C-alpha positions in Angstrom: -20.6 -27.3 1.7 -24.2 -26.3 2.0 -25.2 -22.8 2.9 -27.9 -22.4 5.6 -30.7 -19.9 5.1 -30.8 -19.0 8.7 -32.1 -15.5 7.9 -34.7 -14.6 5.2 -32.0 -13.0 2.9 -33.5 -12.7 -0.7 -30.2 -13.8 -2.3 -30.6 -17.3 -0.8 -33.6 -17.9 -3.0 -31.8 -16.4 -6.1 -28.8 -18.6 -5.5 -31.0 -21.7 -5.0 -32.4 -20.9 -8.5 -28.8 -20.8 -9.8 -28.3 -24.4 -8.5 -26.5 -23.6 -5.2 -27.3 -25.9 -2.4 -29.2 -24.0 0.3 -30.5 -25.7 3.4 -33.5 -24.4 5.4 -32.8 -23.9 9.1 -35.0 -26.9 9.8 -33.0 -29.1 7.5 -29.7 -27.9 8.9 -30.8 -28.7 12.5 -31.5 -32.3 11.5 -27.9 -32.7 10.3 -25.1 -33.5 12.6 -22.5 -31.5 10.6 -19.9 -29.0 11.7 -20.9 -25.3 11.4 -18.8 -22.4 10.1 -19.9 -18.8 10.6 -18.6 -16.4 8.0 -19.2 -12.7 8.2 -19.4 -10.5 5.1 -18.8 -6.8 5.7 -20.5 -5.3 2.7 -19.3 -1.7 2.0 -20.1 -1.6 -1.7 -22.2 1.3 -3.0 -25.9 0.8 -3.8 -25.3 0.0 -7.5 -23.2 -3.1 -6.6 -24.5 -3.8 -3.1 -26.8 -6.7 -3.7 -24.7 -8.4 -6.4 -21.5 -8.2 -4.3 -23.4 -9.9 -1.4 -24.5 -12.6 -3.8 -21.1 -13.1 -5.3 -19.3 -13.7 -2.0 -22.1 -15.9 -0.7 -21.9 -18.0 -3.8 -18.1 -18.3 -3.6 -18.3 -19.5 0.0 -21.2 -21.8 -0.8 -19.2 -23.5 -3.6 -16.7 -25.0 -1.1 -16.6 -28.7 -0.7 -15.8 -28.8 3.0 -18.1 -31.0 5.1 -19.7 -28.2 7.0 -22.8 -26.0 7.2 -22.0 -22.4 6.3 -23.9 -19.6 8.1 -23.2 -16.3 6.5 -23.7 -13.1 8.5 -23.9 -10.0 6.3 -23.4 -6.6 8.0 -22.3 -3.1 7.1 -21.0 0.0 8.9 -22.0 3.6 9.4 -20.5 6.4 7.2 -21.6 4.9 3.8 -24.2 6.8 1.7 -27.3 4.7 1.3 -30.6 5.2 -0.5 -33.8 4.7 1.5 -34.4 1.4 -0.3 -31.0 0.0 0.4 -31.1 1.2 4.0 -34.5 -0.6 4.5 -32.9 -3.8 3.1 -30.0 -3.5 5.5 -32.4 -2.8 8.5 -34.4 -5.9 7.5 -31.8 -8.5 6.6 -28.4 -7.4 8.0 -26.9 -7.9 11.4 -25.4 -5.0 13.2 -21.7 -5.0 14.3 -22.7 -5.3 18.0 -24.5 -8.5 17.3 -21.5 -9.8 15.3 -19.2 -9.1 18.2 -21.5 -10.8 20.6 -22.0 -14.0 18.6 -18.5 -14.2 17.1 -17.3 -15.4 13.7 -14.9 -18.0 12.3 -14.0 -15.9 9.3 -14.6 -12.5 7.9 -14.8 -11.2 4.3 -14.5 -7.4 3.8 -15.6 -6.0 0.4 -14.3 -3.0 -1.4 -16.0 0.4 -1.3 -16.2 3.7 -3.2 -14.0 6.5 -1.8 -14.2 10.3 -2.4 -11.1 11.5 -0.5 -7.4 11.2 -1.4 -6.7 9.7 2.1 -8.6 6.8 3.4 -8.5 8.2 6.9 -10.6 11.1 5.7 -13.5 8.9 4.6 -16.6 9.0 6.8 -16.6 5.3 7.1 -12.9 5.0 8.2 -13.5 5.0 12.0 -16.2 2.4 12.1 -14.2 0.3 9.6 -11.1 0.6 11.8 -13.2 -0.6 14.7 -14.3 -3.7 12.8 -10.7 -4.4 11.6 -9.2 -4.1 15.1 -11.9 -6.5 16.5 -11.4 -9.0 13.7 -7.7 -9.1 14.0 -8.0 -10.2 17.6 -11.1 -12.4 17.4 -11.5 -14.0 14.0 -9.4 -16.9 12.7 -8.9 -15.3 9.3 -9.8 -12.1 7.4 -10.2 -12.0 3.6 -10.0 -8.6 2.0 -11.1 -7.4 -1.4 -9.6 -4.4 -3.2 -10.3 -1.3 -1.1 -10.4 -3.5 2.1 -6.8 -4.6 1.4 -5.7 -1.0 1.1 -7.5 -0.1 4.3 -6.1 -3.0 6.3 -2.4 -2.5 5.3 -2.8 1.2 6.2 -4.3 0.3 9.5 -1.7 -2.3 10.4 1.5 -1.2 8.6 0.8 2.5 7.8 1.2 1.8 4.1 -0.3 4.4 1.8 -1.7 3.3 -1.5 -0.6 5.1 -4.6 -2.7 6.6 -7.4 -2.3 4.8 -10.7 -1.7 6.8 -13.9 -4.9 5.2 -15.3 -7.6 3.0 -13.9 -6.6 -0.6 -13.8 -9.8 -2.0 -15.3 -10.2 -5.3 -17.0 -9.0 -8.9 -16.9 -5.2 -9.5 -16.5 -2.9 -12.5 -16.6 -1.3 -13.5 -13.3 1.2 -16.1 -12.1 1.5 -17.9 -8.8 4.7 -17.1 -7.0 4.4 -19.7 -4.2 2.7 -22.8 -5.7 3.3 -24.8 -2.4 1.2 -22.5 -0.3 -1.9 -24.3 1.0 -4.2 -21.5 -0.2 -3.1 -22.2 -3.7 -3.4 -26.0 -3.6 -4.8 -27.4 -6.9 -4.8 -24.0 -8.7 -3.3 -23.3 -12.1 0.1 -21.6 -11.9 -1.2 -19.0 -14.4 -4.7 -17.6 -14.3 -6.6 -14.4 -15.0 -8.0 -11.9 -12.4 -10.5 -9.1 -12.9 -9.4 -5.6 -11.5 -11.3 -2.4 -11.2 -9.4 0.3 -9.2 -7.6 3.6 -9.4 -5.0 2.9 -6.7 -2.6 0.2 -5.7 -0.2 -1.0 -3.0 3.0 -2.0 -4.8 4.7 -5.3 -4.3 7.8 -3.6 -2.8 5.6 -2.0 -0.2 4.0 -5.3 0.8 7.4 -7.1 0.9 9.0 -4.3 3.0 6.2 -4.9 5.6 6.9 -8.6 5.8 3.9 -9.7 3.8 4.2 -12.8 1.6 3.1 -12.3 -2.0 1.4 -15.4 -3.5 0.0 -14.1 -6.8 1.2 -11.2 -9.0 0.5 -10.0 -12.5 2.9 -10.9 -15.3 4.1 -7.3 -14.9 5.0 -7.9 -11.3 2.0 -6.2 -9.6 0.8 -7.9 -6.4 -2.7 -9.3 -6.5 -2.8 -11.8 -3.6 -0.7 -11.7 -0.4 -0.9 -13.0 3.1 0.2 -11.8 6.5 3.5 -12.9 8.0 1.8 -15.9 9.6 0.8 -17.0 6.1 -3.0 -17.2 6.8 -4.6 -14.9 9.3 -5.1 -12.1 6.8 -5.5 -12.7 3.1 -5.2 -9.7 0.8 -6.6 -9.4 -2.7 -6.2 -6.3 -4.9 -8.4 -7.7 -7.6 -11.9 -9.0 -7.6 -12.0 -12.9 -7.6 -15.7 -12.7 -6.7 -16.7 -11.1 -10.0 -19.2 -12.8 -12.3 -18.6 -13.1 -16.0 -20.6 -10.0 -16.7 -19.5 -7.9 -13.8 -17.1 -5.7 -15.8 -19.8 -5.4 -18.5 -22.2 -4.0 -15.9 -19.6 -1.5 -14.8 -18.9 -0.5 -18.4 -22.6 0.0 -19.0 -22.8 2.2 -15.9 -19.9 4.4 -17.1 -21.6 4.7 -20.6 -24.7 5.9 -18.8 -22.8 8.3 -16.7 -21.3 9.8 -19.9 -24.7 10.4 -21.5 -25.9 11.9 -18.2 -22.9 14.3 -18.3 -21.5 12.8 -15.1 -18.1 12.1 -16.8 -16.4 14.0 -19.6 -15.1 11.2 -21.8 -16.7 8.1 -23.2 -15.3 5.1 -21.3 -12.8 2.9 -23.0 -13.3 -0.9 -23.0 -12.2 -2.9 -19.9 -8.8 -4.2 -21.0 -8.5 -7.8 -22.2 -12.2 -8.4 -21.7 -14.1 -7.9 -24.9 -13.4 -10.3 -27.7 -13.2 -8.7 -31.2 -16.9 -9.1 -32.0 -18.0 -7.8 -28.6 -15.7 -4.8 -29.0 -17.2 -4.1 -32.4 -20.7 -4.2 -31.0 -19.7 -1.8 -28.2 -18.0 0.6 -30.6 -21.0 0.5 -33.0 -23.3 1.4 -30.1 -21.0 4.3 -29.1 -21.2 5.7 -32.6 -25.0 5.3 -32.9 -25.7 6.6 -29.4 -23.6 9.8 -29.9 -25.2 10.5 -33.2 -28.7 9.9 -31.7 -28.0 12.2 -28.8 -26.7 15.0 -31.1 -30.0 14.8 -33.0 -31.9 15.2 -29.7 -33.5 11.8 -29.9 -33.8 9.1 -27.2 -30.7 6.9 -26.9 -30.9 3.3 -28.3 -30.9 0.6 -25.6 -27.4 -0.6 -24.6 -26.7 -4.0 -26.3 -25.9 -5.7 -23.0 -27.3 -9.1 -23.9 -25.5 -9.2 -27.3 -22.2 -8.5 -25.6 -22.7 -10.8 -22.6 -23.1 -13.8 -24.8 -19.6 -13.3 -26.1 -17.9 -12.9 -22.8 -15.6 -15.5 -21.2 -14.9 -16.3 -17.6 -11.2 -17.2 -17.1 -10.9 -16.7 -13.3 -14.0 -18.3 -11.7 -12.8 -21.8 -11.1 -9.5 -20.6 -9.6 -11.4 -18.2 -7.3 -13.6 -21.1 -6.1 -10.5 -23.3 -5.4 -8.8 -20.5 -3.4 -11.9 -19.8 -1.3 -12.3 -23.6 -0.8 -8.7 -23.8 0.4 -9.2 -20.8 2.7 -12.3 -22.3 4.3 -10.6 -25.6 4.7 -7.8 -24.0 6.7 -10.3 -22.2 8.8 -12.2 -25.5 9.3 -9.0 -27.1 10.6 -7.9 -24.2 12.8 -11.1 -23.2 14.6 -12.0 -24.9 17.8 -14.6 -27.7 17.4 -16.6 -26.6 20.4 -16.2 -22.8 20.5 -16.2 -20.4 17.6 -13.4 -17.8 17.2 -10.8 -19.5 19.3 -8.1 -21.6 17.7 -7.7 -25.3 18.6 -5.5 -26.0 21.6 -1.9 -26.1 20.5 -2.1 -23.6 17.7 0.5 -20.9 17.7 -1.2 -17.7 16.5 2.0 -16.6 14.8 2.3 -19.8 12.8 -1.2 -21.3 12.5 -0.3 -23.3 9.4 2.4 -25.1 11.3 -0.4 -26.9 13.2 -2.0 -28.3 10.1 1.3 -29.6 8.8 1.2 -32.1 11.7 -2.6 -32.3 12.1 -4.1 -32.4 8.6 -7.8 -31.6 8.2 -9.9 -34.8 8.2 
């Protein structure tokens, strides 16, 4: 499924260098291929803003559906931005009014940083709620990552997330609870998922609201769930979009925060992420850096490249398969002539029932 560079987004060039198929708008116009329009509501803080945009675009672009993908990144008010990031948004991003006017086939909502104990107290809550309400009524399917999942279940079911005793940070083993669900077609029944969060919505809370859990950790914590209609809203508590080095980047930022006196304790390793040799390199750096700082000398450079070479990705292929299945269902359900609307004969409360009798070609 080729991506179409219909806007001059810098990440298109970077992804092309990574081997992702990117069509120019002129090339796309010469092809008689179905279009899918996917919105990406990017709420991530500046430090992860650009890479999160790239990660989701790459996941969408890895699909094997016979369609041209037009991605429409946008963001909302109420998020603190540097002048540089705001300039990037003004130059390359759509605004929500334009998104509403043009319509979407699907919407991805990223996570975000929060500073208040209750999501409704966040300055971005009202504009986010506006987007969520619109998408529920006008978009074939919404895919939520981490904080977006917590926000949507609060908005729809009034479910409050719970603070974890310690940050769930690392790579964790998960199992599929419904291997026959079309979103999990051709996936392994066990696979890993990266997590990075201080809060969770428990499995019991989701089940009580009528949601269907598709993937949970071996300890029974929900990672992936779907709305009662099995498709219209897909909830992830983890980060299937993460690159192999994403948690390493987070670890490095936390180490930097420690030496800048922005956190009290030196960060622990992300769980189940560093192999023994990588952990030894990280621990050796900690010892050297603390000793260097105590002597009043400049810190040694963080050994990012040394550690990165030792990292493994045990979730990427499964993530691609799930996103491919998701886009395939959207491809089958959206109207061939008019975006946003379902095909005639689709029951909005049971959209997958249509595909059982009318498989995607």
